[in-house]
C-alpha positions, 0 to 999 in steps of 0.5 A: 500499500502506498503511504498518504499522499498529496497528488501534485497539480500534474496528477490528473483527476482519473489517476486520483480517483483510481488511487482512492478506488484502491484505498489510497488516502490521497489529497488532490492539490487541484481539488484543494485549489492550490493552483498557484502554489509554488512547489515549496508550498506544496511540499511544506504542506505535505510535510506538515500533513505527514503526506508524501508528494506524488508527482511527475515534477523532479523539482520537488527532489531538488528542493528536498535534496539540495535545498534541504526543504523538510519532506516526509517523502516524494514519489516521482513517476517518470517520465512525465506527459503520459496518459492517465491510463499509462499513469494508472498502469505504473501505479498498479505495478507500484501498489503490488510492490512490497516497499518500506515507506518509512520517511523520509525518502524519495522514490522514483518509479520508471517503467517497472523500476523503483529506486529509493533514496532515503534522506 
């Protein structure tokens, strides 16, 4: 099971709905009206809410690793620009994996491969 999430603005509504249908606790930045929030604010909100950020945007990793912004965790789905069905397929694979989601960490999922960097 995935940890509690905040779905970044680039995670589409069908993907959020799929995650919820699988029992994942997910808050949508879009639904929350965070359209104009900078990535730093979304990451800070996620940390305050003890949630991971689910995103296609590698800037979140930069914020956490190089700028040392506090984070609970980041799940980066690569590459970006894929259809909702392709993203859902990736998430189905990710949901089937046994992963230690103990924070803080950055997880990068790309075409069936998951890399985890503990912070």
